[in-house]
DSSP file (Angstrom, degrees, kcal/mol; ACC not computed):
  #  RESIDUE AA STRUCTURE BP1 BP2  ACC     N-H-->O    O-->H-N    N-H-->O    O-->H-N    TCO  KAPPA ALPHA  PHI   PSI    X-CA   Y-CA   Z-CA
    1    1 A M              0   0    0      0, 0.0    85,-3.3     0, 0.0     2,-0.4   0.000 360.0 360.0 360.0 141.4  -11.2   10.2    0.0
    2    2 A K  E     +A   85   0A   0     83,-0.2     2,-0.3    81,-0.1    83,-0.2  -0.797 360.0 168.0-100.2 141.7  -10.6    8.9    3.6
    3    3 A V  E     -A   84   0A   0     81,-2.1    81,-2.8    -2,-0.4     2,-0.1  -0.986  34.3-108.2-147.6 149.7   -8.8    5.7    4.3
    4    4 A T  E  >  -A   83   0A   0     -2,-0.3     4,-2.1    79,-0.2    79,-0.2  -0.446  22.7-123.3 -79.9 155.0   -7.4    4.2    7.5
    5    5 A L  H  > S+     0   0    0     77,-2.4     4,-2.8    74,-0.4     5,-0.2   0.833 113.6  58.8 -63.5 -31.5   -3.7    4.0    8.3
    6    6 A G  H  > S+     0   0    0     74,-2.6     4,-2.6    76,-0.2    -1,-0.2   0.918 105.3  48.1 -62.8 -43.4   -4.1    0.3    8.7
    7    7 A T  H  > S+     0   0    0     73,-0.4     4,-1.6     2,-0.2    -2,-0.2   0.918 113.2  48.0 -63.0 -43.6   -5.4    0.0    5.1
    8    8 A L  H  X S+     0   0    0     -4,-2.1     4,-0.7     2,-0.2    -2,-0.2   0.933 112.7  48.4 -62.0 -45.4   -2.6    2.1    3.8
    9    9 A S  H >< S+     0   0    0     -4,-2.8     3,-0.8     1,-0.2    -2,-0.2   0.914 112.5  47.9 -62.2 -43.5    0.0    0.1    5.7
   10   10 A E  H 3< S+     0   0    0     -4,-2.6     4,-0.3     1,-0.2    -1,-0.2   0.767 112.9  49.1 -69.9 -25.1   -1.4   -3.3    4.5
   11   11 A S  H 3X S+     0   0    0     -4,-1.6     4,-2.3    -5,-0.2    -1,-0.2   0.504  83.1  95.0 -93.1  -3.3   -1.5   -2.1    0.9
   12   12 A A  H <X S+     0   0    0     -3,-0.8     4,-1.9    -4,-0.7    -1,-0.2   0.914  85.2  47.4 -56.8 -48.1    2.1   -0.7    0.8
   13   13 A P  H  > S+     0   0    0      0, 0.0     4,-2.0     0, 0.0    -1,-0.2   0.888 112.6  50.9 -61.7 -35.3    3.6   -3.9   -0.6
   14   14 A A  H  > S+     0   0    0     -4,-0.3     4,-3.0     2,-0.2    -2,-0.2   0.857 106.4  54.6 -68.5 -34.1    0.9   -4.1   -3.3
   15   15 A M  H  X S+     0   0    0     -4,-2.3     4,-2.8     2,-0.2    -1,-0.2   0.890 106.6  51.3 -64.8 -38.8    1.5   -0.4   -4.1
   16   16 A V  H  X S+     0   0    0     -4,-1.9     4,-0.9     2,-0.2    -2,-0.2   0.930 111.9  47.3 -61.7 -44.5    5.2   -1.3   -4.8
   17   17 A E  H >< S+     0   0    0     -4,-2.0     3,-0.8     1,-0.2     4,-0.5   0.931 113.0  48.1 -61.6 -46.6    4.0   -4.2   -7.0
   18   18 A L  H >< S+     0   0    0     -4,-3.0     3,-1.1     1,-0.2    -2,-0.2   0.898 109.7  53.4 -61.3 -41.1    1.6   -1.8   -8.8
   19   19 A G  H 3< S+     0   0    0     -4,-2.8    -1,-0.2     1,-0.2    -2,-0.2   0.681 105.3  55.3 -68.5 -17.6    4.3    0.8   -9.3
   20   20 A S  T << S+     0   0    0     -4,-0.9    -1,-0.2    -3,-0.8    -2,-0.2   0.519  84.2 106.8 -94.0  -5.5    6.6   -1.8  -10.9
   21   21 A L  S <  S-     0   0    0     -3,-1.1     2,-1.2    -4,-0.5    93,-0.0  -0.401  79.0-116.1 -73.4 151.2    4.2   -2.8  -13.6
   22   22 A D        +     0   0    0     -2,-0.1     2,-0.2    74,-0.1    90,-0.1  -0.735  55.4 163.8 -87.5  93.4    4.8   -1.7  -17.2
   23   23 A L        -     0   0    0     -2,-1.2    73,-0.1     1,-0.2    72,-0.0  -0.587  45.9 -72.0-111.1 169.2    1.7    0.4  -17.7
   24   24 A E     >  -     0   0    0     71,-0.3     4,-2.8    -2,-0.2     5,-0.2  -0.295  52.8-113.1 -56.7 145.1    0.5    3.1  -20.1
   25   25 A V  H  > S+     0   0    0      1,-0.2     4,-2.4     2,-0.2     5,-0.2   0.884 112.6  46.7 -56.2 -49.1    2.4    6.3  -19.5
   26   26 A R  H  > S+     0   0    0      1,-0.2     4,-2.4     2,-0.2    -1,-0.2   0.904 114.6  47.7 -64.0 -40.2   -0.4    8.5  -18.2
   27   27 A L  H  > S+     0   0    0      2,-0.2     4,-2.7     1,-0.2    -1,-0.2   0.911 110.2  52.6 -65.9 -41.6   -1.6    5.8  -15.9
   28   28 A S  H  X S+     0   0    0     -4,-2.8     4,-2.6     1,-0.2    -2,-0.2   0.908 110.0  49.1 -58.7 -42.1    2.0    5.3  -14.6
   29   29 A F  H  X S+     0   0    0     -4,-2.4     4,-2.4    -5,-0.2    -2,-0.2   0.929 111.2  48.7 -63.7 -46.1    2.2    9.0  -13.9
   30   30 A R  H  X S+     0   0    0     -4,-2.4     4,-2.1     1,-0.2    -2,-0.2   0.906 113.3  47.6 -60.8 -42.2   -1.1    9.0  -12.0
   31   31 A I  H  X S+     0   0    0     -4,-2.7     4,-2.9     2,-0.2     5,-0.2   0.917 110.4  51.6 -66.0 -43.3   -0.1    6.0  -10.0
   32   32 A A  H  X S+     0   0    0     -4,-2.6     4,-2.3     1,-0.2    -2,-0.2   0.911 111.2  47.6 -60.1 -43.3    3.3    7.6   -9.2
   33   33 A K  H  X S+     0   0    0     -4,-2.4     4,-1.9     2,-0.2    -1,-0.2   0.901 112.8  49.2 -63.9 -40.9    1.7   10.8   -8.0
   34   34 A F  H  X S+     0   0    0     -4,-2.1     4,-1.7     2,-0.2    -2,-0.2   0.929 110.6  49.2 -64.8 -46.0   -0.8    8.8   -5.9
   35   35 A I  H  X S+     0   0    0     -4,-2.9     4,-1.8     1,-0.2    -2,-0.2   0.904 109.5  52.9 -61.0 -41.7    2.0    6.7   -4.3
   36   36 A D  H  X S+     0   0    0     -4,-2.3     4,-0.7     1,-0.2    -1,-0.2   0.895 107.7  51.7 -59.2 -40.2    3.9    9.9   -3.5
   37   37 A A  H  X S+     0   0    0     -4,-1.9     4,-0.5     1,-0.2     3,-0.3   0.839 111.8  46.8 -66.6 -32.6    0.9   11.3   -1.8
   38   38 A L  H  X S+     0   0    0     -4,-1.7     4,-2.3     1,-0.2     3,-0.5   0.790  95.3  75.2 -78.3 -28.2    0.5    8.2    0.3
   39   39 A N  H  X S+     0   0    0     -4,-1.8     4,-2.6     1,-0.2     5,-0.2   0.828  89.8  56.2 -59.0 -35.3    4.2    8.0    1.3
   40   40 A G  H  X S+     0   0    0     -4,-0.7     4,-2.1    -3,-0.3    -1,-0.2   0.919 110.2  45.1 -61.8 -43.5    4.0   10.8    3.8
   41   41 A H  H  X S+     0   0    0     -4,-0.5     4,-2.4    -3,-0.5    -2,-0.2   0.907 114.2  49.2 -65.9 -42.0    1.2    9.1    5.7
   42   42 A L  H  X S+     0   0    0     -4,-2.3     4,-2.7     2,-0.2    -2,-0.2   0.887 109.8  51.3 -66.3 -38.5    3.1    5.8    5.6
   43   43 A K  H  X S+     0   0    0     -4,-2.6     4,-2.4    -5,-0.2    -1,-0.2   0.934 111.9  46.4 -63.7 -45.8    6.3    7.4    6.9
   44   44 A A  H  X S+     0   0    0     -4,-2.1     4,-2.3     2,-0.2    -2,-0.2   0.897 112.7  51.0 -63.3 -40.6    4.5    9.0    9.8
   45   45 A F  H  X S+     0   0    0     -4,-2.4     4,-2.6     2,-0.2    -2,-0.2   0.945 112.0  46.2 -60.9 -49.1    2.7    5.7   10.6
   46   46 A N  H  X S+     0   0    0     -4,-2.7     4,-2.1     1,-0.2    -2,-0.2   0.887 112.6  49.8 -63.9 -40.0    6.0    3.7   10.5
   47   47 A E  H  X S+     0   0    0     -4,-2.4     4,-2.2     2,-0.2    -1,-0.2   0.904 112.5  47.5 -65.2 -41.0    7.8    6.3   12.7
   48   48 A T  H  X S+     0   0    0     -4,-2.3     4,-2.2     2,-0.2    -2,-0.2   0.903 110.6  51.8 -66.1 -41.3    4.9    6.3   15.2
   49   49 A Q  H  X S+     0   0    0     -4,-2.6     4,-2.1     1,-0.2    -1,-0.2   0.895 109.7  50.2 -62.1 -39.9    4.9    2.5   15.3
   50   50 A K  H  X S+     0   0    0     -4,-2.1     4,-2.4     2,-0.2    -2,-0.2   0.915 109.2  50.9 -64.8 -42.9    8.7    2.5   16.0
   51   51 A K  H  X S+     0   0    0     -4,-2.2     4,-2.2     1,-0.2    -2,-0.2   0.884 109.6  51.1 -61.9 -38.0    8.3    5.0   18.8
   52   52 A M  H  X S+     0   0    0     -4,-2.2     4,-2.3     2,-0.2     5,-0.3   0.907 109.3  49.8 -65.3 -41.1    5.6    2.7   20.3
   53   53 A A  H  X S+     0   0    0     -4,-2.1     4,-2.8     1,-0.2    -2,-0.2   0.893 111.4  49.5 -63.9 -39.2    7.9   -0.3   20.1
   54   54 A D  H  < S+     0   0    0     -4,-2.4    -1,-0.2     1,-0.2    -2,-0.2   0.881 110.9  51.1 -64.2 -37.9   10.6    1.8   21.8
   55   55 A K  H  < S+     0   0    0     -4,-2.2    -2,-0.2    -5,-0.2    -1,-0.2   0.908 124.8  24.3 -66.7 -43.6    8.1    2.8   24.5
   56   56 A Y  H  < S+     0   0    0     -4,-2.3     9,-0.4    -5,-0.1     2,-0.2   0.715 109.4  79.3 -98.4 -23.7    7.0   -0.8   25.3
   57   57 A G     <  -     0   0    0     -4,-2.8     2,-0.4    -5,-0.3     7,-0.2  -0.547  63.8-144.5 -92.3 153.3    9.9   -2.9   24.2
   58   58 A K  B   > -B   63   0B   0      5,-2.2     5,-2.2    -2,-0.2     3,-0.3  -0.925  58.2  -0.8-115.9 139.6   13.1   -3.6   26.0
   59   59 A G  T > 5S-     0   0    0     -2,-0.4     3,-1.5     3,-0.2    -2,-0.0  -0.042 103.7 -54.0  77.7 178.5   16.5   -4.0   24.5
   60   60 A P  T 3 5S+     0   0    0      0, 0.0    -1,-0.2     0, 0.0    -3,-0.0   0.754 137.7  51.2 -65.9 -24.1   17.5   -3.9   20.8
   61   61 A R  T 3 5S-     0   0    0     -3,-0.3    -2,-0.2     2,-0.0    -3,-0.1   0.408 107.0-126.4 -94.2   3.1   15.0   -6.6   19.9
   62   62 A K  T < 5 -     0   0    0     -3,-1.5     2,-0.2     1,-0.2    -3,-0.2   0.910  34.7-169.5  54.8  50.1   12.1   -4.7   21.6
   63   63 A I  B   < -B   58   0B   0     -5,-2.2    -5,-2.2    -6,-0.1     2,-0.4  -0.534   3.2-161.2 -72.5 133.8   11.1   -7.6   23.8
   64   64 A M        -     0   0    0     -2,-0.2    -7,-0.1    -7,-0.2    -8,-0.0  -0.910  16.7-125.1-121.1 143.9    7.8   -7.0   25.6
   65   65 A S     >  -     0   0    0     -2,-0.4     4,-3.2    -9,-0.4     5,-0.2  -0.366  41.9-100.5 -70.8 164.3    6.1   -8.5   28.6
   66   66 A P  H  > S+     0   0    0      0, 0.0     4,-2.1     0, 0.0     5,-0.1   0.891 126.0  48.9 -55.1 -39.1    2.6   -9.9   27.9
   67   67 A E  H  > S+     0   0    0      2,-0.2     4,-2.1     1,-0.2     5,-0.2   0.926 113.2  45.3 -67.5 -44.5    1.1   -6.7   29.6
   68   68 A E  H  > S+     0   0    0      1,-0.2     4,-2.7     2,-0.2    -1,-0.2   0.895 111.5  54.2 -64.8 -38.9    3.3   -4.4   27.5
   69   69 A G  H  X S+     0   0    0     -4,-3.2     4,-2.6     2,-0.2    -2,-0.2   0.895 107.6  49.8 -61.3 -41.3    2.5   -6.4   24.4
   70   70 A E  H  X S+     0   0    0     -4,-2.1     4,-2.4    -5,-0.2    -1,-0.2   0.912 111.9  47.8 -63.6 -43.0   -1.2   -5.9   25.1
   71   71 A K  H  X S+     0   0    0     -4,-2.1     4,-2.6     2,-0.2     5,-0.2   0.914 111.9  50.7 -64.0 -42.3   -0.8   -2.2   25.5
   72   72 A F  H  X S+     0   0    0     -4,-2.7     4,-2.8     1,-0.2    -2,-0.2   0.941 112.1  46.2 -60.1 -48.4    1.3   -2.0   22.3
   73   73 A I  H  X S+     0   0    0     -4,-2.6     4,-2.7     2,-0.2    -1,-0.2   0.892 111.5  52.3 -63.1 -40.1   -1.3   -3.9   20.3
   74   74 A E  H  X S+     0   0    0     -4,-2.4     4,-1.8     2,-0.2    -1,-0.2   0.935 113.5  43.0 -61.7 -46.4   -4.1   -1.8   21.7
   75   75 A E  H  X S+     0   0    0     -4,-2.6     4,-2.5     2,-0.2    -2,-0.2   0.888 113.4  52.6 -66.4 -38.7   -2.3    1.4   20.8
   76   76 A L  H  X S+     0   0    0     -4,-2.8     4,-2.9    -5,-0.2    -2,-0.2   0.905 107.6  51.5 -64.2 -41.0   -1.4    0.0   17.4
   77   77 A D  H  X S+     0   0    0     -4,-2.7     4,-1.6     2,-0.2    -1,-0.2   0.896 110.0  49.7 -62.4 -39.1   -5.0   -0.9   16.7
   78   78 A E  H  X S+     0   0    0     -4,-1.8     4,-0.6     2,-0.2    -2,-0.2   0.919 111.8  48.4 -63.6 -43.0   -6.0    2.7   17.5
   79   79 A L  H >< S+     0   0    0     -4,-2.5     3,-1.1     1,-0.2   -74,-0.4   0.921 110.0  51.4 -63.1 -44.2   -3.3    4.0   15.2
   80   80 A K  H 3< S+     0   0    0     -4,-2.9   -74,-2.6     1,-0.3   -73,-0.4   0.805 106.5  55.2 -63.8 -29.3   -4.4    1.7   12.4
   81   81 A A  H 3< S+     0   0    0     -4,-1.6    -1,-0.3    -5,-0.2    -2,-0.2   0.622  81.6 113.2 -78.9 -12.8   -8.0    2.9   12.8
   82   82 A E    <<  -     0   0    0     -3,-1.1   -77,-2.4    -4,-0.6     2,-0.3  -0.396  63.5-137.9 -62.8 130.0   -7.0    6.5   12.3
   83   83 A E  E     -A    4   0A   0    -79,-0.2     2,-0.3    -2,-0.1   -79,-0.2  -0.719  20.5-172.9 -93.7 141.5   -8.4    7.9    9.1
   84   84 A V  E     -A    3   0A   0    -81,-2.8   -81,-2.1    -2,-0.3     2,-0.5  -0.931  26.8-113.0-128.3 155.3   -6.4   10.1    6.8
   85   85 A E  E     +A    2   0A   0     -2,-0.3   -83,-0.2   -83,-0.2     3,-0.0  -0.763  38.1 174.9 -89.6 127.5   -7.3   12.1    3.7
   86   86 A V        -     0   0    0    -85,-3.3     3,-0.1    -2,-0.5   -52,-0.0  -0.898  40.8 -83.2-126.4 158.6   -5.8   10.8    0.5
   87   87 A P        -     0   0    0      0, 0.0     2,-0.6     0, 0.0    -1,-0.0  -0.290  51.5-102.5 -59.4 145.0   -6.3   12.0   -3.1
   88   88 A D        +     0   0    0     -3,-0.0     2,-0.4     2,-0.0    37,-0.0  -0.593  58.2 161.5 -70.2 117.4   -9.3   10.4   -4.8
   89   89 A F        +     0   0    0     -2,-0.6     2,-0.3    -3,-0.1    -3,-0.0  -0.983  15.0 173.8-146.1 127.7   -7.8    7.7   -7.0
   90   90 A K        -     0   0    0     -2,-0.4     2,-0.3    37,-0.0    36,-0.2  -0.974   6.0-171.8-132.5 148.7   -9.4    4.7   -8.7
   91   91 A V  E     -c  126   0C   0     34,-2.1    36,-2.0    -2,-0.3     2,-0.2  -0.981  16.2-133.7-137.5 148.3   -8.0    2.2  -11.1
   92   92 A T  E  >  -c  127   0C   0     -2,-0.3     4,-1.9    34,-0.2     5,-0.2  -0.618  22.7-118.3 -99.7 161.9   -9.7   -0.5  -13.1
   93   93 A L  H  > S+     0   0    0     34,-0.6     4,-3.0    -2,-0.2     5,-0.2   0.879 117.4  56.5 -62.6 -37.0   -8.5   -4.1  -13.6
   94   94 A A  H  > S+     0   0    0      1,-0.2     4,-2.0     2,-0.2    -1,-0.2   0.883 105.3  51.7 -62.9 -37.9   -8.3   -3.4  -17.3
   95   95 A D  H  4 S+     0   0    0      2,-0.2   -71,-0.3     1,-0.2    -1,-0.2   0.932 113.6  43.7 -62.0 -45.7   -5.9   -0.5  -16.6
   96   96 A I  H  < S+     0   0    0     -4,-1.9    -2,-0.2     1,-0.2    -1,-0.2   0.909 113.1  51.3 -66.7 -42.7   -3.7   -2.8  -14.5
   97   97 A E  H  < S-     0   0    0     -4,-3.0    15,-3.2    -5,-0.2    -1,-0.2   0.860  98.5-153.0 -65.5 -35.6   -3.8   -5.6  -16.9
   98   98 A G     <  -     0   0    0     -4,-2.0    -2,-0.1    -5,-0.2    -1,-0.1  -0.047  30.0 -74.9  79.4 170.7   -2.9   -3.5  -19.9
   99   99 A P        -     0   0    0      0, 0.0    -1,-0.2     0, 0.0    12,-0.1   0.768  54.3-170.4 -79.3 -25.8   -3.8   -4.1  -23.5
  100  100 A G        +     0   0    0     10,-0.3     2,-0.3    -3,-0.1    -2,-0.0  -0.395  31.1 121.7  64.1-152.4   -1.4   -6.9  -24.4
  101  101 A G  E     -D  109   0D   0      8,-0.5     8,-3.8    -2,-0.0     2,-0.3  -0.702  64.7 -41.3 102.4-150.4   -1.4   -7.7  -28.1
  102  102 A M  E     -D  108   0D   0     -2,-0.3     6,-0.2     6,-0.3     2,-0.1  -0.916  45.1-135.0-123.2 146.1    1.5   -7.6  -30.6
  103  103 A D    >   -     0   0    0      4,-2.8     3,-2.1    -2,-0.3     6,-0.0  -0.295  44.4 -85.9 -87.6-178.0    4.4   -5.2  -31.1
  104  104 A A  T 3  S+     0   0    0      1,-0.3    -1,-0.1     2,-0.1    -2,-0.0   0.724 129.0  53.7 -62.9 -21.9    5.6   -3.8  -34.4
  105  105 A N  T 3  S-     0   0    0      2,-0.1    -1,-0.3     3,-0.0     3,-0.1   0.316 121.0-105.0 -95.8   8.0    7.7   -6.9  -35.0
  106  106 A G  S <  S+     0   0    0     -3,-2.1     2,-0.3     1,-0.3    -2,-0.1   0.597  74.5 140.0  82.0   9.7    4.9   -9.4  -34.5
  107  107 A R        -     0   0    0      1,-0.1    -4,-2.8     0, 0.0    -1,-0.3  -0.666  58.1-106.9 -87.8 143.9    6.0  -10.4  -31.0
  108  108 A E  E     -D  102   0D   0     -2,-0.3    -6,-0.3    -6,-0.2    -1,-0.1  -0.463  21.8-149.6 -70.7 135.2    3.4  -10.9  -28.3
  109  109 A I  E     -D  101   0D   0     -8,-3.8    -8,-0.5    -2,-0.2    -1,-0.1  -0.927  23.5-137.3-102.2 111.0    3.1   -8.3  -25.6
  110  110 A P        -     0   0    0      0, 0.0   -10,-0.3     0, 0.0     2,-0.1  -0.316  15.9-111.4 -70.3 152.1    1.9  -10.1  -22.5
  111  111 A K        -     0   0    0    -12,-0.1   -13,-0.2     1,-0.1   -14,-0.1  -0.482  42.4 -95.2 -74.6 152.8   -0.8   -8.6  -20.3
  112  112 A N        -     0   0    0    -15,-3.2     2,-0.4   -16,-0.2    -1,-0.1  -0.330  38.2-153.5 -66.5 150.9    0.4   -7.5  -16.8
  113  113 A K        -     0   0    0     -3,-0.1     2,-0.3   -17,-0.0    -1,-0.0  -0.948  10.5-173.0-125.1 148.6   -0.1   -9.9  -13.9
  114  114 A I        -     0   0    0     -2,-0.4  -100,-0.0   -93,-0.0   -17,-0.0  -0.997  31.4-106.5-141.3 141.1   -0.5   -9.2  -10.3
  115  115 A K    >>  -     0   0    0     -2,-0.3     4,-2.4     1,-0.1     3,-0.6  -0.359  25.9-123.8 -67.2 142.7   -0.6  -11.6   -7.4
  116  116 A P  H 3> S+     0   0    0      0, 0.0     4,-2.7     0, 0.0     5,-0.2   0.853 111.3  57.4 -55.3 -36.8   -4.0  -12.2   -5.8
  117  117 A I  H 3> S+     0   0    0      1,-0.2     4,-1.3     2,-0.2  -103,-0.1   0.876 110.0  44.3 -64.0 -36.1   -2.7  -11.1   -2.3
  118  118 A H  H <> S+     0   0    0     -3,-0.6     4,-0.9     2,-0.2    -1,-0.2   0.892 112.2  51.5 -74.2 -40.2   -1.6   -7.8   -3.8
  119  119 A L  H >< S+     0   0    0     -4,-2.4     3,-0.8     1,-0.2     4,-0.4   0.905 107.2  54.4 -61.9 -40.3   -4.9   -7.3   -5.6
  120  120 A S  H >< S+     0   0    0     -4,-2.7     3,-1.0     1,-0.2    -1,-0.2   0.881 105.9  52.3 -59.7 -39.3   -6.8   -8.0   -2.4
  121  121 A A  H 3< S+     0   0    0     -4,-1.3     3,-0.3     1,-0.2    -1,-0.2   0.688 109.4  50.8 -71.1 -17.9   -4.8   -5.3   -0.7
  122  122 A L  T X< S+     0   0    0     -4,-0.9     3,-2.4    -3,-0.8     4,-0.4   0.374  74.3 107.0-100.0   3.2   -5.8   -2.8   -3.4
  123  123 A L  G X  S+     0   0    0     -3,-1.0     3,-1.2    -4,-0.4    -1,-0.2   0.808  70.5  65.5 -53.4 -32.4   -9.5   -3.5   -3.4
  124  124 A W  G 3  S+     0   0    0     -3,-0.3    -1,-0.3     1,-0.3    -2,-0.1   0.674 109.1  37.9 -66.9 -16.1  -10.2   -0.1   -1.8
  125  125 A M  G <  S+     0   0    0     -3,-2.4   -34,-2.1   -35,-0.1     2,-0.3   0.290  95.7 102.1-118.2   9.7   -8.9    1.7   -4.8
  126  126 A L  E <   -c   91   0C   0     -3,-1.2     2,-0.3    -4,-0.4   -34,-0.2  -0.710  45.9-172.1 -94.3 145.7  -10.3   -0.5   -7.6
  127  127 A E  E      c   92   0C   0    -36,-2.0   -34,-0.6    -2,-0.3    -2,-0.0  -0.951 360.0 360.0-129.8 155.8  -13.4    0.2   -9.6
  128  128 A E              0   0    0     -2,-0.3   -36,-0.1   -36,-0.1   -34,-0.0   0.478 360.0 360.0 -76.5 360.0  -15.2   -2.0  -12.1
């Protein structure tokens, strides 16, 4: 499946959230493998973005003139539009939510929750 680097970058915090949920073992394994596959692309994206900031920014805080800032944003937009191949992976809302129910001692097992902002960032990998 192809996805843009911008989409991957924007979904990184949501992936961390998804990876921290208490999910069924097989699903957790599939998600962990998927996140590992994405990390290489994200690392390369972040390193390239840092090099661009070094190129256009001055000083330790990478201060840019308006012209340099425009060039930086233009290059960053091009980088974000770059498509990369990632493993085909889809997850359902029911998978993320989990079964809930009761444990062996009669205590309620709550369903997983995820913030709407994170769910929005994961739309590209959700299926109904």
